[in-house]
C-alpha positions in Angstrom: 44.0 7.5 -141.8 43.2 7.9 -145.5 40.0 7.3 -147.5 40.0 6.5 -151.2 36.9 6.9 -153.4 36.0 4.3 -156.0 33.3 4.3 -158.7 31.5 1.4 -160.3 28.8 1.2 -163.1 27.7 -2.3 -162.0 28.9 -3.0 -158.5 31.5 -5.5 -159.8 34.2 -3.5 -161.6 35.5 -0.6 -159.6 37.7 2.3 -160.7 39.6 4.6 -158.3 39.1 8.4 -158.3 42.1 10.1 -159.8 42.4 12.4 -156.9 42.6 9.8 -154.2 42.8 10.0 -151.2 39.7 12.2 -150.9 40.2 12.4 -147.2 43.6 12.4 -145.6 43.4 12.7 -141.8 47.1 13.3 -141.6 46.2 16.8 -142.8 44.0 17.1 -139.8 46.3 16.2 -136.9 44.7 14.7 -133.9 41.2 14.7 -135.2 39.4 11.9 -137.1 39.1 8.6 -135.3 36.6 5.8 -135.8 34.4 6.9 -138.8 30.9 6.0 -140.1 29.9 7.1 -143.5 26.2 8.0 -143.7 26.3 8.3 -147.5 23.7 10.7 -149.1 21.8 12.8 -146.6 18.4 13.5 -148.2 17.5 16.2 -145.6 20.6 18.4 -146.0 21.2 17.4 -149.6 24.9 16.5 -149.1 27.0 13.4 -148.4 27.8 13.1 -144.7 30.2 11.3 -142.4 30.3 11.1 -138.6 33.5 10.4 -136.7 35.2 10.5 -133.4 36.4 14.0 -133.7 39.4 14.1 -131.4 41.4 10.9 -132.2 41.3 9.4 -128.7 41.1 12.4 -126.4 43.3 14.7 -128.3 41.0 17.7 -128.0 40.4 20.5 -125.5 37.9 18.5 -123.5 40.3 15.6 -123.2 37.5 13.2 -124.2 36.3 11.4 -127.3 33.5 13.4 -129.0 31.4 13.2 -132.2 31.9 15.3 -135.3 30.3 15.6 -138.7 31.8 16.5 -142.1 29.9 17.1 -145.3 30.6 17.0 -149.1 28.6 18.0 -152.2 30.4 15.4 -154.3 32.2 12.9 -152.0 35.5 14.5 -153.1 35.7 17.8 -151.3 34.9 17.5 -147.6 34.3 20.2 -145.0 36.3 20.5 -141.8 34.7 18.3 -139.1 32.4 20.1 -136.8 31.9 18.8 -133.3 28.2 18.1 -132.8 27.9 15.9 -129.6 29.9 16.1 -126.4 29.3 14.6 -122.9 27.3 16.8 -120.7 26.1 17.1 -117.1 23.7 14.2 -117.6 26.5 11.8 -118.3 28.7 9.9 -115.9 32.0 11.7 -115.5 33.9 8.9 -117.3 31.6 8.9 -120.4 33.1 9.4 -123.9 31.7 8.9 -127.3 33.5 6.6 -129.7 31.4 6.7 -132.9 27.8 7.3 -134.2 26.2 5.5 -137.1 23.3 7.6 -138.3 20.5 7.4 -140.8 17.7 9.7 -142.0 14.3 8.3 -141.1 10.9 9.9 -141.9 12.4 13.3 -142.1 14.6 13.2 -139.0 18.0 11.9 -138.1 18.4 8.8 -136.0 21.8 8.0 -134.4 23.2 5.2 -132.3 25.7 7.0 -130.1 28.5 4.7 -128.9 28.9 5.3 -125.2 32.3 4.4 -123.8 32.6 4.2 -120.0 36.3 4.4 -119.3 36.1 3.3 -115.6 34.3 0.0 -116.1 35.3 -0.2 -119.8 31.9 -1.0 -121.2 30.5 0.0 -124.6 26.8 0.4 -125.6 24.7 2.4 -128.1 22.4 5.2 -127.0 19.5 6.4 -129.2 19.8 10.1 -130.2 17.9 12.1 -132.8 18.0 15.5 -134.6 15.9 17.5 -137.0 18.8 19.4 -138.6 21.7 16.9 -138.4 23.7 19.2 -136.1 21.8 19.6 -132.8 21.0 16.2 -131.3 18.7 15.5 -128.5 19.5 12.8 -126.0 16.4 12.1 -123.8 17.2 8.4 -123.4 20.5 7.8 -121.6 20.0 4.1 -121.1 21.5 1.4 -123.5 19.4 1.1 -126.7 20.7 -2.5 -127.0 21.3 -4.0 -123.6 24.5 -6.0 -123.0 24.1 -9.7 -122.4 24.6 -11.5 -119.2 27.9 -12.8 -117.8 29.5 -15.2 -120.2 27.4 -14.0 -123.2 29.3 -12.9 -126.3 27.9 -9.4 -125.9 28.2 -9.2 -122.2 30.5 -6.2 -122.0 30.6 -4.2 -125.2 28.2 -3.6 -128.1 29.3 -1.8 -131.3 26.1 -1.1 -133.2 25.9 -0.5 -137.0 23.4 1.7 -138.9 19.7 0.7 -138.6 18.4 -1.0 -141.7 14.7 -0.8 -142.6 13.5 -4.1 -143.9 9.8 -4.8 -144.5 7.9 -4.3 -141.3 11.1 -4.4 -139.1 14.2 -2.4 -138.4 17.4 -4.5 -138.2 20.4 -3.4 -136.3 23.5 -5.6 -136.7 26.2 -5.2 -134.1 29.5 -6.6 -133.0 29.4 -7.9 -129.4 32.4 -8.9 -127.2 32.8 -10.1 -123.7 35.8 -7.9 -123.0 36.9 -4.3 -123.6 40.2 -3.5 -121.8 43.5 -5.3 -122.5 43.5 -6.4 -118.9 40.1 -8.1 -119.2 41.2 -9.7 -122.5 44.3 -11.1 -120.8 42.3 -12.3 -117.8 39.8 -14.2 -119.9 42.4 -15.9 -122.0 40.7 -18.4 -124.4 37.3 -17.5 -122.9 37.5 -14.1 -124.5 35.4 -13.8 -127.7 32.8 -12.0 -129.7 30.3 -12.5 -132.5 27.9 -10.6 -134.7 24.5 -10.0 -133.2 21.1 -8.8 -134.6 18.7 -6.6 -132.7 15.2 -6.0 -134.2 12.5 -3.5 -133.5 9.1 -3.0 -135.2 8.8 -0.4 -138.0 8.9 3.1 -136.2 9.7 1.2 -133.0 12.6 3.4 -131.8 10.4 4.8 -129.0 6.8 4.2 -127.9 4.0 5.6 -125.8 3.3 2.9 -123.3 -0.2 2.6 -121.9 -0.9 1.6 -118.3 -0.5 -2.0 -117.6 -4.1 -2.4 -116.3 -4.8 -5.5 -114.2 -3.7 -9.1 -114.6 -6.1 -11.5 -116.2 -8.6 -12.9 -113.6 -8.6 -9.8 -111.4 -11.5 -7.5 -111.0 -12.3 -5.1 -113.9 -10.5 -1.8 -113.8 -13.4 -0.1 -115.5 -14.2 0.9 -119.1 -14.4 4.6 -118.9 -11.8 7.2 -120.0 -10.3 7.3 -116.5 -9.1 3.7 -116.8 -6.8 4.5 -119.8 -3.5 6.3 -120.1 -4.0 9.4 -122.1 -1.8 11.6 -124.4 -2.8 14.7 -126.4 -0.9 16.0 -129.4 -0.3 19.6 -130.2 -2.6 21.3 -132.9 -1.8 20.4 -136.5 -3.6 20.1 -139.8 -3.4 17.1 -142.1 -4.1 15.8 -145.6 -5.5 12.4 -146.3 -8.7 10.5 -145.8 -8.0 8.1 -142.9 -5.9 7.9 -139.7 -3.6 4.9 -139.2 -1.9 3.7 -136.0 1.3 1.7 -135.7 0.9 0.0 -132.3 1.5 -3.2 -130.5 -0.4 -5.1 -127.8 1.8 -5.5 -124.7 -0.1 -8.6 -123.5 2.7 -11.0 -124.4 5.5 -8.6 -123.2 3.9 -7.6 -119.9 1.6 -10.5 -119.2 -1.3 -8.3 -118.3 -4.9 -7.7 -119.4 -6.1 -7.1 -123.0 -5.0 -4.3 -125.1 -7.3 -1.4 -126.1 -6.7 1.9 -127.9 -9.2 4.6 -128.8 -8.7 7.9 -130.5 -10.6 11.1 -130.0 -10.5 14.1 -132.3 -10.3 17.5 -130.7 -10.5 21.1 -131.9 -7.7 23.5 -131.3 -9.1 24.5 -127.9 -9.4 20.8 -126.7 -13.2 20.5 -127.3 -14.1 17.0 -128.6 -15.5 17.1 -132.1 -19.0 15.7 -132.4 -19.0 12.2 -133.7 -15.3 11.7 -132.8 -15.4 11.4 -129.0 -14.2 8.6 -126.8 -17.6 7.1 -126.8 -17.8 7.1 -130.6 -14.3 5.6 -131.1 -14.1 2.0 -132.0 -11.6 0.1 -129.9 -8.4 -1.3 -131.5 -7.2 -4.4 -129.7 -4.5 -6.1 -131.8 -1.0 -5.4 -133.0 -0.6 -3.9 -136.4 1.6 -1.3 -138.2 -1.4 0.2 -140.1 -4.5 -0.1 -137.9 -7.3 2.1 -139.3 -8.9 4.3 -136.7 -12.7 4.5 -136.9 -15.7 6.0 -135.1 -18.9 4.0 -135.0 -17.7 2.1 -138.1 -16.7 5.1 -140.1 -13.1 6.0 -140.9 -13.3 8.7 -143.6 -12.2 12.1 -142.1 -11.1 14.0 -145.3 -13.8 16.6 -144.6 -11.6 17.7 -141.6 -8.4 18.0 -143.7 -6.7 21.4 -143.6 -8.5 22.4 -140.3 -6.5 22.5 -137.0 -7.1 19.4 -134.9 -5.6 17.6 -132.0 -5.6 13.8 -131.2 -6.3 12.4 -127.8 -5.1 8.8 -127.4 -6.7 6.5 -124.8 -4.6 3.4 -124.4 -4.0 0.5 -122.0 -1.7 -2.5 -122.2 -0.4 -1.1 -125.5 2.6 0.5 -127.1 1.9 3.3 -129.7 4.8 3.9 -132.1 3.4 6.3 -134.6 0.4 7.7 -136.5 -0.2 9.0 -139.9 -2.9 10.2 -142.3 -3.1 8.9 -145.8 
């Protein structure tokens, strides 16, 4: 496999680099397989590429694994470093085929292609990293779930890099209803595939989900703090004048009672700050990516900027994606 570099001043006329190919995997026997170019990495300040770093099992582990290579100029590339391998939390037949990745709000988000060699299925798993090398994998389930029997994406999903577009994140993927040659032969003219599109809200890779409360028409589950799910942040200091939440009501998704979110400000030793307690907090009840948090009608908190604080979220029938001060 070889990669040539081309330049263009206008996106229409392209000129080849005189030193092509800039990557020649024949010089790296048994290494680079399916490859995803990240492009410019604004965190590590290099160009980056992720690949299957064993060319179909030709590595000491005998499995497909993920590697990363970097370049300061897209011409000279480092030797690929293996960064993700199957571990004890994976099924024994798990291998990793590829990993499209992006930088997002100061961290790396990857869609790790899981390949199960026994049942020959393929799906993306959400992974993330703060340094681009050490990835965490707390969510082992498919990030995009395969379709049902007969659907174009019923067996394998090959996800592309997430694209931020307005208030949504778009993930285009190739889906097929087969994976192994045996299945392809068995399906005959029923075998097929198509391009799919998965969407999530801005910041919607993961969420804090509030308790689902009670269904409409049932007796009230109470209004006090004990009737809410709760989450407390670690101590931090902030700059800005207002606190914003990116959240979504789960009424339509779960078919339960009304959404409600309140926020309490705490000191570093968990004591509620006067004027910013649960009782002072104004309820937020609707979906929005920039919901302003307020307490008895007031939202200005710049007088607390620079001091250590914690946030305690009270939420029910709601999904909280992120918060920020600005």
